[in-house]
C-alpha positions as CSV (number, residue, x, y, z in Angstrom):
1,M,1.0,-48.0,40.6
2,T,-1.1,-49.9,43.0
3,P,-0.2,-53.2,43.5
4,P,-2.2,-56.2,42.9
5,D,-4.9,-57.1,46.0
6,P,-3.5,-60.4,46.8
7,S,-6.7,-61.3,48.7
8,A,-9.0,-60.7,45.6
9,D,-10.5,-63.4,44.0
10,P,-9.0,-64.3,40.7
11,P,-11.3,-63.7,37.7
12,G,-13.3,-66.9,36.7
13,P,-12.2,-68.6,33.4
14,E,-15.2,-66.6,31.0
15,E,-14.2,-63.7,32.8
16,R,-10.0,-64.2,31.3
17,I,-9.0,-62.2,28.3
18,V,-5.7,-63.2,27.6
19,A,-3.6,-60.6,25.6
20,P,-0.1,-59.6,25.3
21,W,1.7,-58.5,28.2
22,Q,3.3,-55.0,28.3
23,Q,6.6,-54.8,27.9
24,L,8.5,-52.3,30.1
25,A,12.1,-52.9,29.5
26,Q,14.7,-54.8,27.9
27,R,18.3,-55.1,28.6
28,P,21.2,-58.0,27.5
29,R,22.1,-60.6,29.2
30,A,24.8,-62.5,27.6
31,D,26.5,-61.9,24.3
32,G,27.5,-65.4,22.1
33,W,26.2,-67.4,20.0
34,L,23.0,-67.8,21.7
35,P,22.4,-64.5,23.3
36,I,19.9,-63.8,26.0
37,V,18.1,-60.7,27.1
38,T,16.0,-59.6,30.0
39,R,12.4,-58.4,29.4
40,T,10.9,-56.4,32.0
41,Y,6.8,-57.2,31.5
42,R,3.5,-55.6,33.5
43,M,1.6,-58.7,33.6
44,P,-2.6,-58.9,33.5
45,D,-2.7,-58.4,37.3
46,G,-0.5,-55.5,37.0
47,S,2.3,-57.0,38.6
48,V,6.1,-56.9,37.1
49,S,7.9,-59.7,36.4
50,D,11.3,-60.5,34.4
51,W,11.7,-63.1,31.8
52,D,15.2,-64.5,30.3
53,I,14.4,-64.4,26.4
54,H,16.4,-66.6,24.2
55,E,16.6,-64.1,21.2
56,I,17.8,-65.5,17.8
57,A,18.4,-63.4,14.7
58,F,18.8,-66.6,12.6
59,T,16.7,-68.9,11.4
60,T,17.0,-72.6,10.9
61,V,15.7,-75.5,8.9
62,A,15.9,-79.3,9.5
63,V,15.5,-82.1,6.7
64,L,13.4,-85.1,7.0
65,A,15.5,-86.7,4.2
66,L,13.9,-90.2,2.6
67,T,15.9,-92.3,0.4
68,R,14.4,-93.8,-2.7
69,D,13.8,-97.2,-0.5
70,G,12.3,-95.3,2.1
71,Q,14.8,-94.9,4.8
72,V,15.7,-91.9,6.0
73,V,18.9,-90.0,6.7
74,L,19.8,-88.6,9.9
75,T,23.4,-87.3,11.4
76,E,25.3,-88.3,14.5
77,Q,26.7,-86.0,16.7
78,F,27.4,-84.7,20.0
79,R,25.5,-81.8,21.4
80,P,26.5,-79.9,24.3
81,G,22.9,-79.1,25.8
82,P,21.7,-82.7,26.6
83,G,25.7,-83.4,26.2
84,A,25.2,-86.3,24.6
85,V,25.8,-87.7,21.0
86,V,22.2,-88.0,19.3
87,L,20.8,-88.5,16.2
88,D,19.3,-85.8,14.3
89,M,17.9,-84.3,11.1
90,P,20.5,-82.5,8.9
91,G,20.1,-79.3,9.2
92,G,21.6,-75.5,10.1
93,I,21.4,-71.6,9.7
94,V,19.5,-70.2,6.8
95,D,22.4,-68.0,5.1
96,D,21.1,-64.3,4.6
97,G,19.7,-64.4,0.7
98,E,18.8,-68.2,0.6
99,T,15.5,-69.9,0.8
100,I,14.3,-72.5,3.4
101,E,14.8,-75.1,0.8
102,Q,18.2,-73.7,-0.7
103,A,19.4,-73.9,2.9
104,A,18.1,-77.2,3.4
105,A,19.7,-78.7,0.1
106,R,22.7,-77.1,1.6
107,E,22.9,-78.4,4.6
108,L,21.6,-81.7,3.3
109,L,24.8,-82.2,1.2
110,E,27.5,-80.9,3.7
111,E,26.3,-83.2,6.4
112,T,25.4,-86.6,4.5
113,G,26.8,-86.3,1.1
114,F,22.8,-86.9,-0.2
115,R,21.1,-84.2,-2.6
116,A,17.3,-84.6,-2.8
117,G,15.3,-85.3,-5.8
118,T,12.4,-83.0,-4.3
119,I,12.4,-80.7,-1.4
120,E,8.5,-79.6,-0.1
121,P,8.5,-77.4,2.8
122,A,6.6,-78.7,6.2
123,G,6.1,-76.2,8.3
124,S,7.9,-74.4,11.1
125,T,7.9,-74.0,15.3
126,W,9.0,-71.9,17.8
127,A,12.3,-73.3,19.6
128,F,10.0,-72.7,22.8
129,G,7.9,-70.2,24.7
130,A,10.9,-67.9,25.6
131,S,12.5,-67.8,22.3
132,T,12.3,-65.7,19.5
133,W,13.8,-68.9,17.2
134,R,12.1,-70.1,14.1
135,R,13.0,-73.3,13.0
136,H,12.0,-74.5,10.0
137,V,11.4,-78.1,8.4
138,V,10.8,-79.7,4.8
139,V,10.7,-83.0,3.8
140,A,13.1,-84.0,1.2
141,R,12.3,-87.3,-1.3
142,D,14.1,-89.4,-3.4
143,C,17.7,-88.5,-1.7
144,D,20.6,-90.0,-2.8
145,Q,24.4,-90.2,-2.1
146,V,26.5,-87.8,-4.2
147,A,29.3,-87.0,-2.4
148,Q,31.1,-87.3,0.9
149,P,30.3,-85.2,3.6
150,T,31.9,-82.1,4.6
151,S,31.0,-81.2,7.7
152,W,33.8,-82.5,10.0
153,G,35.5,-79.3,11.7
154,G,35.1,-76.4,13.9
155,D,32.1,-76.0,15.9
156,E,30.5,-78.9,13.4
157,Y,31.6,-83.1,13.6
158,C,28.8,-85.3,12.6
159,R,28.6,-88.5,10.7
160,P,25.0,-89.4,8.4
161,V,23.7,-92.3,9.6
162,V,20.8,-94.3,7.4
163,L,17.7,-95.8,9.7
164,S,14.8,-97.8,8.5
165,M,11.3,-95.6,9.1
166,D,10.7,-97.6,12.0
167,R,13.9,-97.1,13.8
168,F,13.5,-93.5,13.0
169,R,10.2,-93.5,14.9
170,E,11.7,-95.1,17.5
171,V,14.5,-92.4,17.9
172,L,11.6,-89.4,17.9
173,R,10.0,-91.5,20.8
174,S,12.6,-92.2,22.6
175,G,12.7,-88.2,23.2
176,D,17.0,-88.4,22.4
177,S,16.8,-86.3,19.3
178,T,17.0,-82.2,19.6
179,D,14.4,-82.5,16.4
180,V,11.5,-84.7,18.0
181,D,8.8,-82.1,17.0
182,L,10.0,-81.2,13.9
183,G,10.6,-85.0,13.0
184,Y,6.9,-85.6,13.7
185,L,5.3,-82.4,11.7
186,A,7.8,-83.5,9.1
187,L,6.5,-87.0,9.1
188,D,2.6,-85.5,9.3
189,V,3.1,-83.7,6.2
190,A,4.6,-86.3,4.2
191,D,1.8,-88.7,5.7
192,L,4.0,-91.0,6.8
193,L,2.4,-90.7,10.7
């Protein structure tokens, strides 16, 4: 292969064609809960580049849980990535054989002790540009506390927190939640922006 000519002028915006990169190889880099693979791609200019990809084989769901009086049920928990205790929406992994809505109802009950009157899918998003992780969000309305949370042990230690809608918006604006994008998506679908 001839390497790209660094002195050549790049194409103008009207000449650029955005297309998938050609994947040449893939090799595992890590094994664990969040495995990484390195993919080697041929770039549009002919060069070759390695990219670490966060390769996830599961789907997750987060729940915008709204009480009958319009408050929001969140979970307070330590997140090792940011290294801080944060307020997040309840949620977790969608188990094999579960729908997004079933997983949302189960996670909401386990993490908060709340049960929803209705659950509406609100969309999904990629975790980030170098990830295969698809994150879903639902809007759960008319939530009532019917039990004590059961999420305390193993790798999950969280407690439920009920906030006003205004306080929830402050949490999202602060950027200190790992669910900011999903929170705004759910608020939009629920006509609560």
